[in-house]
ChimeraX commands (.cxc) that place a marker at each C-alpha (Angstrom):
marker #1 position 6.58,72.54,161.62 radius 0.5
marker #1 position 9.76,74.43,161.45 radius 0.5
marker #1 position 12.17,76.91,163.17 radius 0.5
marker #1 position 12.81,79.79,160.79 radius 0.5
marker #1 position 16.68,78.81,160.81 radius 0.5
marker #1 position 17.75,78.55,157.16 radius 0.5
marker #1 position 19.74,75.61,156.31 radius 0.5
marker #1 position 20.67,76.30,152.55 radius 0.5
marker #1 position 19.61,78.03,149.63 radius 0.5
marker #1 position 18.14,76.52,146.56 radius 0.5
marker #1 position 18.06,77.74,143.04 radius 0.5
marker #1 position 14.94,77.60,140.72 radius 0.5
marker #1 position 16.16,75.58,137.56 radius 0.5
marker #1 position 12.74,75.63,135.86 radius 0.5
marker #1 position 9.03,76.50,136.41 radius 0.5
marker #1 position 6.16,74.52,134.88 radius 0.5
marker #1 position 2.64,75.48,134.87 radius 0.5
marker #1 position 0.07,72.71,134.56 radius 0.5
marker #1 position -3.44,73.84,135.10 radius 0.5
marker #1 position -3.69,76.12,138.11 radius 0.5
marker #1 position -0.67,74.38,139.76 radius 0.5
marker #1 position 2.86,75.39,139.36 radius 0.5
marker #1 position 5.87,73.07,139.60 radius 0.5
marker #1 position 9.09,74.30,140.88 radius 0.5
marker #1 position 12.37,72.52,139.78 radius 0.5
marker #1 position 14.87,73.19,142.43 radius 0.5
marker #1 position 18.64,72.49,143.01 radius 0.5
marker #1 position 20.30,72.71,146.31 radius 0.5
marker #1 position 23.03,71.14,148.39 radius 0.5
marker #1 position 20.50,69.15,150.42 radius 0.5
marker #1 position 18.85,67.43,147.70 radius 0.5
marker #1 position 20.39,64.14,148.22 radius 0.5
marker #1 position 18.99,64.23,151.92 radius 0.5
marker #1 position 15.50,64.79,150.71 radius 0.5
marker #1 position 12.90,62.24,150.09 radius 0.5
marker #1 position 9.54,62.31,148.29 radius 0.5
marker #1 position 6.51,63.40,150.43 radius 0.5
marker #1 position 8.86,65.44,152.76 radius 0.5
marker #1 position 7.83,68.98,153.80 radius 0.5
marker #1 position 10.38,71.60,153.18 radius 0.5
marker #1 position 9.94,75.61,153.52 radius 0.5
marker #1 position 10.74,77.56,150.82 radius 0.5
marker #1 position 11.17,81.32,151.48 radius 0.5
marker #1 position 8.96,80.28,154.55 radius 0.5
marker #1 position 6.23,78.58,152.45 radius 0.5
marker #1 position 5.61,74.65,153.16 radius 0.5
marker #1 position 5.81,72.69,150.24 radius 0.5
marker #1 position 5.94,69.02,149.45 radius 0.5
marker #1 position 8.72,67.34,147.68 radius 0.5
marker #1 position 6.98,65.32,144.82 radius 0.5
marker #1 position 9.90,64.21,142.89 radius 0.5
marker #1 position 13.63,63.92,143.01 radius 0.5
marker #1 position 16.02,63.31,140.11 radius 0.5
marker #1 position 19.83,63.59,140.76 radius 0.5
marker #1 position 20.59,66.87,141.92 radius 0.5
marker #1 position 17.23,68.42,141.57 radius 0.5
marker #1 position 13.73,67.91,143.05 radius 0.5
marker #1 position 10.38,69.15,142.42 radius 0.5
marker #1 position 7.71,70.89,144.57 radius 0.5
marker #1 position 4.09,71.70,143.50 radius 0.5
marker #1 position 2.17,74.96,144.66 radius 0.5
marker #1 position -1.70,75.25,144.31 radius 0.5
marker #1 position -3.49,78.30,143.18 radius 0.5
marker #1 position -4.11,79.40,146.81 radius 0.5
marker #1 position -0.52,79.33,147.74 radius 0.5
marker #1 position 0.42,81.32,144.72 radius 0.5
marker #1 position -2.05,83.79,145.51 radius 0.5
marker #1 position -1.11,84.39,149.01 radius 0.5
marker #1 position 2.60,84.25,148.75 radius 0.5
marker #1 position 5.46,85.66,146.62 radius 0.5
marker #1 position 5.61,82.21,144.63 radius 0.5
marker #1 position 3.87,83.81,141.68 radius 0.5
marker #1 position 6.91,86.29,141.35 radius 0.5
marker #1 position 9.51,83.62,141.56 radius 0.5
marker #1 position 11.68,83.27,138.33 radius 0.5
marker #1 position 14.39,80.84,136.98 radius 0.5
marker #1 position 17.69,81.54,138.73 radius 0.5
marker #1 position 16.21,82.99,141.82 radius 0.5
marker #1 position 17.77,81.83,145.25 radius 0.5
marker #1 position 15.16,80.58,147.61 radius 0.5
marker #1 position 15.73,80.03,151.51 radius 0.5
marker #1 position 15.33,76.26,152.44 radius 0.5
marker #1 position 14.69,74.77,155.73 radius 0.5
marker #1 position 13.51,70.94,156.32 radius 0.5
marker #1 position 10.98,70.44,158.92 radius 0.5
marker #1 position 11.95,70.18,162.66 radius 0.5
marker #1 position 12.78,67.08,164.29 radius 0.5
marker #1 position 11.45,66.15,167.52 radius 0.5
marker #1 position 14.25,66.48,170.22 radius 0.5
marker #1 position 16.20,69.04,168.36 radius 0.5
marker #1 position 17.11,72.52,169.78 radius 0.5
marker #1 position 14.35,75.07,168.75 radius 0.5
marker #1 position 16.88,77.90,167.66 radius 0.5
marker #1 position 14.28,80.12,166.14 radius 0.5
marker #1 position 10.59,79.85,167.01 radius 0.5
marker #1 position 7.78,77.76,165.78 radius 0.5
marker #1 position 6.86,78.20,162.36 radius 0.5
marker #1 position 4.07,76.51,160.51 radius 0.5
marker #1 position 5.14,77.49,156.81 radius 0.5
marker #1 position 1.56,78.90,156.38 radius 0.5
marker #1 position 2.23,82.29,155.02 radius 0.5
marker #1 position -0.18,84.88,156.53 radius 0.5
marker #1 position 0.54,87.78,153.87 radius 0.5
marker #1 position 3.20,89.51,152.00 radius 0.5
marker #1 position 5.10,92.67,152.84 radius 0.5
marker #1 position 7.42,95.07,151.21 radius 0.5
marker #1 position 10.86,96.14,151.90 radius 0.5
marker #1 position 10.76,99.98,152.38 radius 0.5
marker #1 position 14.22,100.52,153.62 radius 0.5
marker #1 position 17.77,98.84,153.76 radius 0.5
marker #1 position 20.40,100.27,155.63 radius 0.5
marker #1 position 24.03,99.09,156.66 radius 0.5
marker #1 position 24.61,99.57,160.42 radius 0.5
marker #1 position 28.47,99.11,161.14 radius 0.5
marker #1 position 28.47,95.30,160.25 radius 0.5
marker #1 position 25.01,94.57,160.19 radius 0.5
marker #1 position 21.91,95.50,157.93 radius 0.5
marker #1 position 18.50,96.94,159.12 radius 0.5
marker #1 position 15.63,96.03,156.94 radius 0.5
marker #1 position 12.27,97.88,157.20 radius 0.5
marker #1 position 8.95,96.42,155.89 radius 0.5
marker #1 position 5.44,97.49,155.35 radius 0.5
marker #1 position 2.45,95.13,155.61 radius 0.5
marker #1 position -1.25,95.18,155.54 radius 0.5
marker #1 position -2.52,97.13,158.61 radius 0.5
marker #1 position -5.33,94.21,159.05 radius 0.5
marker #1 position -2.47,92.29,160.56 radius 0.5
marker #1 position -1.35,94.82,163.05 radius 0.5
marker #1 position -2.70,92.96,165.97 radius 0.5
marker #1 position -0.41,90.00,165.39 radius 0.5
marker #1 position 2.90,91.71,165.72 radius 0.5
marker #1 position 4.59,93.12,168.93 radius 0.5
marker #1 position 7.71,94.99,169.63 radius 0.5
marker #1 position 10.53,92.42,170.34 radius 0.5
marker #1 position 8.28,89.62,169.23 radius 0.5
marker #1 position 8.98,86.84,166.58 radius 0.5
marker #1 position 8.18,86.89,162.93 radius 0.5
marker #1 position 9.16,84.67,159.97 radius 0.5
marker #1 position 10.32,86.68,157.04 radius 0.5
marker #1 position 10.78,84.66,153.72 radius 0.5
marker #1 position 11.37,81.71,156.11 radius 0.5
marker #1 position 13.92,83.46,158.54 radius 0.5
marker #1 position 12.95,83.65,162.29 radius 0.5
marker #1 position 13.54,87.06,163.36 radius 0.5
marker #1 position 13.02,89.56,166.28 radius 0.5
marker #1 position 11.00,92.77,165.14 radius 0.5
marker #1 position 11.47,96.42,166.47 radius 0.5
marker #1 position 10.26,99.91,165.68 radius 0.5
marker #1 position 6.87,98.20,165.28 radius 0.5
marker #1 position 4.07,100.60,163.87 radius 0.5
marker #1 position 0.70,99.96,162.70 radius 0.5
marker #1 position 1.81,98.51,159.48 radius 0.5
marker #1 position 5.77,98.75,159.61 radius 0.5
marker #1 position 8.48,97.02,161.34 radius 0.5
marker #1 position 12.31,96.71,161.30 radius 0.5
marker #1 position 14.73,93.81,161.75 radius 0.5
marker #1 position 18.38,93.47,162.01 radius 0.5
marker #1 position 20.30,91.04,159.90 radius 0.5
marker #1 position 23.63,89.97,161.17 radius 0.5
marker #1 position 26.48,89.01,158.67 radius 0.5
marker #1 position 25.96,85.31,158.91 radius 0.5
marker #1 position 22.33,85.62,157.91 radius 0.5
marker #1 position 22.85,88.29,155.27 radius 0.5
marker #1 position 25.40,85.78,153.69 radius 0.5
marker #1 position 23.74,82.54,153.97 radius 0.5
marker #1 position 19.95,83.57,153.13 radius 0.5
marker #1 position 18.53,85.48,150.14 radius 0.5
marker #1 position 18.74,88.78,152.35 radius 0.5
marker #1 position 21.76,89.54,150.37 radius 0.5
marker #1 position 19.74,90.19,147.34 radius 0.5
marker #1 position 16.77,91.79,148.86 radius 0.5
marker #1 position 16.21,95.59,148.12 radius 0.5
marker #1 position 13.67,98.30,148.86 radius 0.5
marker #1 position 10.47,97.57,146.55 radius 0.5
marker #1 position 10.88,93.72,146.79 radius 0.5
marker #1 position 8.19,91.64,148.19 radius 0.5
marker #1 position 8.53,89.08,150.96 radius 0.5
marker #1 position 6.58,86.23,152.67 radius 0.5
marker #1 position 5.44,86.96,156.23 radius 0.5
marker #1 position 4.28,84.34,158.96 radius 0.5
marker #1 position 3.31,86.10,162.24 radius 0.5
marker #1 position 3.85,84.02,165.56 radius 0.5
marker #1 position 1.36,81.16,165.84 radius 0.5
marker #1 position 0.98,81.96,169.58 radius 0.5
marker #1 position -0.19,85.54,168.88 radius 0.5
marker #1 position -2.71,84.16,166.22 radius 0.5
marker #1 position -4.24,81.59,168.81 radius 0.5
marker #1 position -4.52,84.36,171.61 radius 0.5
marker #1 position -6.12,86.89,169.28 radius 0.5
marker #1 position -8.64,84.14,168.07 radius 0.5
marker #1 position -9.21,83.10,171.64 radius 0.5
marker #1 position -9.96,87.01,172.40 radius 0.5
marker #1 position -12.51,87.06,169.46 radius 0.5
marker #1 position -14.24,83.92,170.42 radius 0.5
marker #1 position -14.79,85.08,174.15 radius 0.5
marker #1 position -15.76,88.58,173.52 radius 0.5
marker link #1:1,2 radius 0.2
marker link #1:2,3 radius 0.2
marker link #1:3,4 radius 0.2
marker link #1:4,5 radius 0.2
marker link #1:5,6 radius 0.2
marker link #1:6,7 radius 0.2
marker link #1:7,8 radius 0.2
marker link #1:8,9 radius 0.2
marker link #1:9,10 radius 0.2
marker link #1:10,11 radius 0.2
marker link #1:11,12 radius 0.2
marker link #1:12,13 radius 0.2
marker link #1:13,14 radius 0.2
marker link #1:14,15 radius 0.2
marker link #1:15,16 radius 0.2
marker link #1:16,17 radius 0.2
marker link #1:17,18 radius 0.2
marker link #1:18,19 radius 0.2
marker link #1:19,20 radius 0.2
marker link #1:20,21 radius 0.2
marker link #1:21,22 radius 0.2
marker link #1:22,23 radius 0.2
marker link #1:23,24 radius 0.2
marker link #1:24,25 radius 0.2
marker link #1:25,26 radius 0.2
marker link #1:26,27 radius 0.2
marker link #1:27,28 radius 0.2
marker link #1:28,29 radius 0.2
marker link #1:29,30 radius 0.2
marker link #1:30,31 radius 0.2
marker link #1:31,32 radius 0.2
marker link #1:32,33 radius 0.2
marker link #1:33,34 radius 0.2
marker link #1:34,35 radius 0.2
marker link #1:35,36 radius 0.2
marker link #1:36,37 radius 0.2
marker link #1:37,38 radius 0.2
marker link #1:38,39 radius 0.2
marker link #1:39,40 radius 0.2
marker link #1:40,41 radius 0.2
marker link #1:41,42 radius 0.2
marker link #1:42,43 radius 0.2
marker link #1:43,44 radius 0.2
marker link #1:44,45 radius 0.2
marker link #1:45,46 radius 0.2
marker link #1:46,47 radius 0.2
marker link #1:47,48 radius 0.2
marker link #1:48,49 radius 0.2
marker link #1:49,50 radius 0.2
marker link #1:50,51 radius 0.2
marker link #1:51,52 radius 0.2
marker link #1:52,53 radius 0.2
marker link #1:53,54 radius 0.2
marker link #1:54,55 radius 0.2
marker link #1:55,56 radius 0.2
marker link #1:56,57 radius 0.2
marker link #1:57,58 radius 0.2
marker link #1:58,59 radius 0.2
marker link #1:59,60 radius 0.2
marker link #1:60,61 radius 0.2
marker link #1:61,62 radius 0.2
marker link #1:62,63 radius 0.2
marker link #1:63,64 radius 0.2
marker link #1:64,65 radius 0.2
marker link #1:65,66 radius 0.2
marker link #1:66,67 radius 0.2
marker link #1:67,68 radius 0.2
marker link #1:68,69 radius 0.2
marker link #1:69,70 radius 0.2
marker link #1:70,71 radius 0.2
marker link #1:71,72 radius 0.2
marker link #1:72,73 radius 0.2
marker link #1:73,74 radius 0.2
marker link #1:74,75 radius 0.2
marker link #1:75,76 radius 0.2
marker link #1:76,77 radius 0.2
marker link #1:77,78 radius 0.2
marker link #1:78,79 radius 0.2
marker link #1:79,80 radius 0.2
marker link #1:80,81 radius 0.2
marker link #1:81,82 radius 0.2
marker link #1:82,83 radius 0.2
marker link #1:83,84 radius 0.2
marker link #1:84,85 radius 0.2
marker link #1:85,86 radius 0.2
marker link #1:86,87 radius 0.2
marker link #1:87,88 radius 0.2
marker link #1:88,89 radius 0.2
marker link #1:89,90 radius 0.2
marker link #1:90,91 radius 0.2
marker link #1:91,92 radius 0.2
marker link #1:92,93 radius 0.2
marker link #1:93,94 radius 0.2
marker link #1:94,95 radius 0.2
marker link #1:95,96 radius 0.2
marker link #1:96,97 radius 0.2
marker link #1:97,98 radius 0.2
marker link #1:98,99 radius 0.2
marker link #1:99,100 radius 0.2
marker link #1:100,101 radius 0.2
marker link #1:101,102 radius 0.2
marker link #1:102,103 radius 0.2
marker link #1:103,104 radius 0.2
marker link #1:104,105 radius 0.2
marker link #1:105,106 radius 0.2
marker link #1:106,107 radius 0.2
marker link #1:107,108 radius 0.2
marker link #1:108,109 radius 0.2
marker link #1:109,110 radius 0.2
marker link #1:110,111 radius 0.2
marker link #1:111,112 radius 0.2
marker link #1:112,113 radius 0.2
marker link #1:113,114 radius 0.2
marker link #1:114,115 radius 0.2
marker link #1:115,116 radius 0.2
marker link #1:116,117 radius 0.2
marker link #1:117,118 radius 0.2
marker link #1:118,119 radius 0.2
marker link #1:119,120 radius 0.2
marker link #1:120,121 radius 0.2
marker link #1:121,122 radius 0.2
marker link #1:122,123 radius 0.2
marker link #1:123,124 radius 0.2
marker link #1:124,125 radius 0.2
marker link #1:125,126 radius 0.2
marker link #1:126,127 radius 0.2
marker link #1:127,128 radius 0.2
marker link #1:128,129 radius 0.2
marker link #1:129,130 radius 0.2
marker link #1:130,131 radius 0.2
marker link #1:131,132 radius 0.2
marker link #1:132,133 radius 0.2
marker link #1:133,134 radius 0.2
marker link #1:134,135 radius 0.2
marker link #1:135,136 radius 0.2
marker link #1:136,137 radius 0.2
marker link #1:137,138 radius 0.2
marker link #1:138,139 radius 0.2
marker link #1:139,140 radius 0.2
marker link #1:140,141 radius 0.2
marker link #1:141,142 radius 0.2
marker link #1:142,143 radius 0.2
marker link #1:143,144 radius 0.2
marker link #1:144,145 radius 0.2
marker link #1:145,146 radius 0.2
marker link #1:146,147 radius 0.2
marker link #1:147,148 radius 0.2
marker link #1:148,149 radius 0.2
marker link #1:149,150 radius 0.2
marker link #1:150,151 radius 0.2
marker link #1:151,152 radius 0.2
marker link #1:152,153 radius 0.2
marker link #1:153,154 radius 0.2
marker link #1:154,155 radius 0.2
marker link #1:155,156 radius 0.2
marker link #1:156,157 radius 0.2
marker link #1:157,158 radius 0.2
marker link #1:158,159 radius 0.2
marker link #1:159,160 radius 0.2
marker link #1:160,161 radius 0.2
marker link #1:161,162 radius 0.2
marker link #1:162,163 radius 0.2
marker link #1:163,164 radius 0.2
marker link #1:164,165 radius 0.2
marker link #1:165,166 radius 0.2
marker link #1:166,167 radius 0.2
marker link #1:167,168 radius 0.2
marker link #1:168,169 radius 0.2
marker link #1:169,170 radius 0.2
marker link #1:170,171 radius 0.2
marker link #1:171,172 radius 0.2
marker link #1:172,173 radius 0.2
marker link #1:173,174 radius 0.2
marker link #1:174,175 radius 0.2
marker link #1:175,176 radius 0.2
marker link #1:176,177 radius 0.2
marker link #1:177,178 radius 0.2
marker link #1:178,179 radius 0.2
marker link #1:179,180 radius 0.2
marker link #1:180,181 radius 0.2
marker link #1:181,182 radius 0.2
marker link #1:182,183 radius 0.2
marker link #1:183,184 radius 0.2
marker link #1:184,185 radius 0.2
marker link #1:185,186 radius 0.2
marker link #1:186,187 radius 0.2
marker link #1:187,188 radius 0.2
marker link #1:188,189 radius 0.2
marker link #1:189,190 radius 0.2
marker link #1:190,191 radius 0.2
marker link #1:191,192 radius 0.2
marker link #1:192,193 radius 0.2
marker link #1:193,194 radius 0.2
marker link #1:194,195 radius 0.2
marker link #1:195,196 radius 0.2
view
């Protein structure tokens, strides 16, 4: 379980394919605080640390994860948003995030807004019931509030701190991002389906 509050960025140093699995060799300032078998969100995708060697660590993604997220597009040198799992008793500054990406979305607009940035995204309309005006979404691992919600589009505002400390600074129209919708909304929708 995560909160969507990014702790650091990691750089992809190498990508190794082994059968249907893909190993990502990462380097970040938090490496010396990680341990093998720990869950870490990478652009919102929960991956397990399987090896640590000095300043780098390795995580492995299976075919299902590659197919449903942006991981298949990652390349050496990319900057990835990193968050370690939530500690019980810590403040929940974002919202509950599972690290289970629902789908991907496309950035369709980026505008400066006198000190902040407005990003708009398009997503598959089949997920429309899971997003509400002023609700929470996890976008590349970042907990954000959405507005201007349509059937398949929404907008978020990015403050300077978030812009500088996440990979939003490199995000442009046409780029694809990982989306995880609010887990509470998913359970409510499922309950309505079961009870109807």
